[in-house]
C-alpha positions in Angstrom: 101.3 89.5 133.8 102.6 86.4 132.1 99.5 86.1 129.8 100.0 89.7 128.9 103.6 89.1 128.0 102.6 86.2 125.7 99.9 88.3 124.0 102.3 90.8 122.4 104.4 88.3 120.5 101.2 86.6 119.2 99.9 90.0 118.1 103.1 90.9 116.3 103.3 87.6 114.5 99.6 87.8 113.7 100.1 91.3 112.3 103.1 90.2 110.2 101.1 87.4 108.8 98.3 89.7 107.9 100.6 92.1 106.2 102.4 89.4 104.2 99.0 88.0 103.1 97.8 91.5 102.0 100.9 92.1 100.1 100.6 88.8 98.3 96.9 89.6 97.5 97.7 93.0 96.2 100.6 91.8 94.1 98.5 89.0 92.5 95.7 91.6 91.9 97.8 94.2 90.1 100.5 91.9 88.5 103.3 93.9 90.1 106.2 94.0 90.5 107.2 92.3 87.2 110.1 91.6 84.9 109.9 90.7 81.2 112.5 88.8 79.0 112.1 88.7 75.2 114.0 86.6 72.7 113.3 86.7 68.9 114.6 84.9 65.9 113.8 84.8 62.2 113.4 81.1 61.1 113.9 79.9 57.5 110.9 77.7 57.7 107.1 78.2 57.3 104.9 78.9 60.3 103.3 75.5 60.1 106.6 73.6 60.5 107.7 75.9 63.3 104.4 75.3 65.0 104.7 71.5 64.6 108.1 71.7 66.3 106.8 73.8 69.2 103.8 71.5 69.8 105.5 68.0 69.4 106.1 67.7 73.1 107.5 64.2 72.8 110.4 65.4 70.6 111.5 68.0 73.0 114.2 65.7 74.4 115.7 65.4 70.9 116.2 69.1 70.1 115.4 71.4 73.1 118.4 72.1 75.3 116.2 74.0 77.9 113.1 71.9 78.3 114.4 68.4 78.0 111.2 66.6 78.8 107.5 67.7 78.2 104.3 65.7 78.9 100.7 66.7 78.8 98.0 68.0 76.5 98.3 71.3 74.7 94.8 72.7 75.4 93.7 75.6 77.6 93.4 74.7 81.3 95.5 71.5 81.0 98.6 70.9 83.0 102.1 70.1 81.4 104.8 68.4 83.3 108.2 70.0 82.2 111.8 69.2 83.0 114.1 72.2 82.6 117.9 72.0 82.4 119.8 74.9 83.9 123.4 75.9 83.4 124.6 72.6 84.7 123.4 69.1 84.4 120.9 69.8 87.1 117.2 69.5 86.0 114.1 71.2 87.6 110.6 69.8 87.3 107.8 72.3 86.8 104.1 71.9 86.4 102.7 74.6 84.3 99.1 75.4 83.3 98.3 76.1 79.7 96.7 79.4 79.3 96.3 79.8 75.6 96.7 77.7 72.5 96.1 79.6 69.2 97.2 77.2 66.5 100.2 78.4 64.3 100.3 81.7 66.3 100.5 81.5 70.1 101.2 79.1 73.0 101.2 80.5 76.6 101.6 78.8 79.9 102.3 79.8 83.5 103.7 78.3 86.7 103.4 79.7 90.2 105.4 79.4 93.3 103.1 78.6 96.3 100.2 81.0 95.7 99.3 83.5 93.1 101.2 86.8 93.7 104.3 85.2 95.3 106.2 84.4 92.0 104.2 83.8 88.8 106.2 83.0 85.6 104.4 83.1 82.3 106.0 82.0 79.0 104.5 83.0 75.7 105.6 81.7 72.3 104.4 83.8 69.4 104.8 82.9 65.6 104.3 85.4 62.8 104.4 84.6 59.1 107.0 86.4 57.1 107.5 86.5 53.3 109.3 83.7 51.4 108.4 81.0 53.9 110.0 82.5 56.9 108.7 82.8 60.4 109.3 85.3 63.2 109.5 83.6 66.5 109.1 85.7 69.7 109.4 84.2 73.2 108.4 86.4 76.2 108.8 85.3 79.7 107.2 87.5 82.4 107.8 87.3 86.1 105.2 88.7 88.4 104.7 88.9 92.2 106.5 89.8 95.3 109.6 87.7 94.5 109.8 88.7 90.8 112.5 91.3 91.4 114.7 88.5 92.9 114.3 86.1 90.0 117.5 85.0 88.1 116.7 86.3 84.8 120.2 86.1 83.5 120.1 82.3 83.5 116.6 82.2 82.2 117.6 84.5 79.3 120.4 82.3 78.3 118.1 79.3 78.4 115.5 81.1 76.2 118.2 82.1 73.7 119.4 78.5 73.5 115.8 77.1 73.1 115.0 79.6 70.4 118.2 78.9 68.4 117.5 75.1 68.7 113.8 75.6 67.6 115.0 77.5 64.6 117.6 74.8 63.7 115.0 71.9 64.2 112.3 73.7 62.2 114.7 74.4 59.3 115.8 70.8 59.1 112.2 69.6 58.5 
């Protein structure tokens, strides 16, 4: 009777683990649930200068209020080591994988919490040439996975807005 009593908790725990693993797998496979943040700005500088600012990782500490340190290579498959500053003086380190680099047009990276499908965050910076030497900057941040609905997007949105405003100011000074 004792062995039988011990078997039920083990079966319940095993079943719960299988259900969670299945949920993570399905979430990763279908990219759901998700949230998307978008911040845009028109910069009074040509696309090449804005791109130079975006890709000069060593200079982030001089102008970027959100990503205060960035190290690594900007090529697909590479890993970047980023230090983010939140609403306070607290910084958070994230390793991100570079997914796409399309010179003068797009930079995209992602970081994951634990496993794919738990909480995946993807950031895309897009540049589009406008007339008279101006550039449209669009930054999208997409959250996917089981924990996406619980992500603090208010703080992230504010950080993106500050970063885009600082990118515009830095690019316009060049």
